[in-house]
Steps between C-alpha positions, in 0.01 A plus 500: 500500500164312533328491168159535656619790718639690207210422287264653756654846424496418131132394554209551755136499672138391494212565732300199612154664489184424310478677163203691383268369245596722217705820441622724222866536426659723760678800338867541537466824673281354759756213564759777546278679740458185713878462553551864556214511756707345780850522625501213756328165526552164669334161503539124460625329197515144354768456234476234235862432373601406150556133618150486641599522870308753726645752751307730733576817694441867552564786251565868578496779238621847537494692177704613337756235459464291810356148558565221743404127480530309834463123467331284764698252705671270445618714202710792639554647156428873444465704183514875521549816297623834623752760395463397127623143573336155542643276772427128530590354835533114499378368824731190473816712437715703742620714209384849424208564263516461119429850353412660168345826380116539551482645147598161356161349620146555361391579861670831457221606269240508782725637767600818314405836654256557215354185336391573150347227301412741231871452386402285201858384458477352850167325447524195268150355576173640605203260486179389679306187512174649626594431864845636542739745329858389429805731444839371394784746544880502464788746496480628143872563482591161669245238398758231613414580859168306464129592520253557770131390438248670719141384520232735638124490583286813474254699713714579682829439323697221690816322428421126491803339365863593409718250310856565409681321204869527519762493230490120486116479461447383856186635670427578866161575631426670836148492646443800746241499777379707794664810340506816710574837329660797680665342802809672653804291404840576632782572264703241673284223344657591163859579604715226355806588713300490824361160417839361400651614825216362707540154336871496595449536858 
């Protein structure tokens, strides 16, 4: 399994937009509202891997529990979550995808049906620097799954950066751009079996 691909789900994104001059710390209930305000989204991403290399592609989100990262050529890799599983398709391999439970990744925390950052056991950090608010979250029952660090700007609340630190301490950042909220996304985009079958043809 590719370290950077797995870390992506044990990490995540940032929005490459200008930040406001100053903002108060965003309350946790407002951050929860932000995630619960949309069920689908899509956009571009630039991924900074733990070794410093950079990948680009498209991301599709369909809450709850589904996400898809398509990497640009020549990389034919794909990371997707659906049906409670994460699948990593290696574009250089003819084998089927590597799979593991979505609940074993911090990404699961923002893909739940009802995101609730008021759960103080889940939030292990909530700070601001005058410009942005940072929330660090983890599975309170399984901290070994890693953490997700989310950076927001205010007025309106927007996710600017999402960094995942895995169990080894490696970090992956994904910069998101041109995000569109509310598009119609086919369930087939998140169907691991359908994707595996199509790659065998």
